[in-house]
C-alpha positions as CSV (number, residue, x, y, z in Angstrom):
1,M,-30.8,68.2,5.1
2,S,-34.3,68.4,3.9
3,R,-35.8,65.0,2.3
4,L,-36.4,66.8,-0.9
5,R,-32.9,68.1,-1.4
6,R,-31.6,64.8,-0.5
7,L,-33.8,63.3,-3.4
8,A,-32.8,66.2,-5.9
9,L,-29.1,65.3,-5.1
10,I,-29.5,61.4,-5.8
11,L,-31.5,62.3,-8.5
12,A,-29.3,64.8,-9.7
13,A,-26.3,62.6,-9.6
14,A,-27.9,59.9,-11.2
15,L,-29.0,61.5,-14.2
16,T,-25.6,63.1,-14.5
17,V,-24.4,59.6,-15.6
18,A,-27.4,59.1,-18.0
19,A,-27.2,62.5,-19.6
20,P,-26.1,63.1,-23.4
21,R,-22.8,63.8,-24.1
22,W,-22.8,67.7,-25.0
23,V,-18.9,68.1,-25.3
24,D,-16.7,66.7,-28.0
25,K,-13.5,66.9,-25.5
26,P,-11.7,63.5,-25.0
27,D,-12.0,63.9,-21.0
28,K,-15.4,63.3,-20.6
29,K,-15.1,64.2,-16.9
30,D,-14.2,68.0,-17.8
31,A,-17.8,68.2,-19.1
32,R,-19.9,70.6,-16.8
33,A,-23.7,70.5,-16.6
34,R,-26.8,72.1,-14.9
35,I,-29.3,70.1,-13.3
36,T,-32.6,72.0,-12.5
37,L,-35.5,71.0,-10.8
38,Y,-38.9,72.9,-11.6
39,R,-42.1,73.2,-10.1
40,V,-44.3,75.2,-12.2
41,V,-47.0,77.4,-11.1
42,P,-50.5,75.5,-11.0
43,G,-52.0,76.0,-14.4
44,K,-48.9,77.6,-16.5
45,H,-47.7,74.2,-17.6
46,L,-48.3,74.6,-21.1
47,D,-47.0,78.2,-20.5
48,F,-43.7,77.1,-19.0
49,L,-43.3,74.7,-22.1
50,K,-43.8,77.4,-24.5
51,W,-41.1,79.6,-22.8
52,M,-38.5,76.3,-22.4
53,A,-39.3,75.8,-26.3
54,A,-38.7,79.1,-27.1
55,Q,-35.2,79.2,-25.4
56,D,-34.6,75.8,-27.0
57,E,-35.0,77.7,-30.3
58,V,-32.8,80.0,-29.3
59,A,-30.1,77.5,-28.5
60,R,-30.2,75.8,-31.3
61,Q,-29.9,79.0,-33.6
62,A,-26.8,79.7,-31.4
63,G,-25.1,76.2,-31.8
64,V,-25.7,75.5,-27.8
65,P,-27.2,72.3,-26.8
66,T,-30.9,72.7,-25.5
67,V,-32.1,71.7,-22.1
68,Q,-32.5,67.6,-21.9
69,L,-36.4,67.8,-20.2
70,Y,-37.6,64.8,-18.1
71,A,-41.3,64.8,-17.4
72,H,-42.3,63.6,-13.7
73,L,-44.5,61.1,-13.5
74,D,-44.7,59.7,-10.0
75,G,-43.1,60.4,-6.7
76,D,-41.8,63.9,-5.5
77,A,-43.3,67.2,-6.1
78,W,-41.2,68.7,-9.0
79,D,-43.3,68.9,-12.0
80,F,-39.8,68.7,-14.9
81,L,-36.2,68.2,-14.5
82,G,-34.0,69.9,-16.9
83,I,-30.2,69.1,-17.7
84,A,-27.9,71.3,-19.3
85,P,-24.5,71.9,-20.4
86,E,-23.1,74.8,-18.8
87,T,-22.5,77.6,-21.0
88,T,-19.7,80.3,-21.7
89,P,-19.7,83.6,-21.6
90,E,-19.4,84.1,-25.3
91,Q,-22.4,81.8,-25.7
92,D,-24.7,83.5,-23.3
93,K,-23.7,86.8,-25.5
94,K,-24.8,84.7,-28.6
95,L,-27.9,83.5,-26.9
96,D,-29.3,86.7,-25.6
97,E,-28.5,88.4,-29.0
98,I,-30.6,86.1,-30.6
99,A,-33.3,86.2,-28.2
100,A,-33.5,89.9,-28.3
101,A,-33.3,89.8,-32.0
102,K,-36.4,87.6,-32.0
103,G,-38.3,89.9,-29.5
104,L,-37.7,87.5,-26.3
105,K,-36.7,89.1,-23.0
106,I,-33.2,88.7,-21.8
107,G,-31.7,89.5,-18.7
108,V,-33.8,90.7,-15.3
109,A,-37.0,90.9,-17.5
110,A,-36.7,87.4,-18.7
111,A,-35.5,86.1,-14.8
112,F,-39.0,88.1,-13.8
113,E,-40.8,86.2,-16.8
114,F,-39.5,83.1,-16.1
115,R,-40.8,83.3,-12.0
116,E,-43.9,84.0,-13.3
117,L,-44.2,80.3,-14.5
118,V,-42.2,78.6,-11.5
119,A,-43.2,78.3,-8.3
120,W,-39.8,76.8,-7.4
121,H,-36.6,75.7,-8.9
122,T,-33.3,74.7,-8.1
123,D,-30.1,74.5,-9.8
124,T,-27.1,72.3,-9.2
125,R,-24.0,72.4,-10.8
126,S,-22.4,68.6,-11.8
127,A,-19.3,67.1,-13.7
128,G,-19.2,64.1,-15.7
129,P,-21.0,61.8,-16.9
130,T,-18.4,59.2,-15.1
131,S,-19.0,56.0,-13.3
132,A,-18.8,54.8,-9.6
133,A,-15.5,53.0,-10.5
134,E,-13.7,56.1,-12.0
135,L,-14.8,58.5,-9.4
136,L,-13.2,55.4,-6.8
137,A,-10.2,55.8,-8.7
138,M,-9.9,59.4,-8.5
139,A,-10.9,59.4,-4.7
140,T,-8.1,56.8,-3.7
141,K,-5.2,58.3,-5.8
């Protein structure tokens, strides 16, 4: 596995433990999150942040938690790391309806718009947050 992918997995695991609690479920291990590393096209950082802010506003209106962004300070080649809860099909439909009503692109058009802003990204699904002790207990049952 490449060094970048290993670092991304380690970082994703560490940040999953530190991620905000989005789900009101009593069993926090049922929470699922999407962790994304973004490398923005040079010169498109402000455009990317404006695009993300517009998506956050749609999420707020839909009652869906927004992406928690972490900005790169030093080290690897990514620019931003995002942590977001996984959404349901019903939430996705509501998000699309609100975005379309605001004149934002949805579906494939939104995907192409996004790809004009990022040179590279990767998504990782995760469960948690949890602790090493809780994972150890589950693994040794």
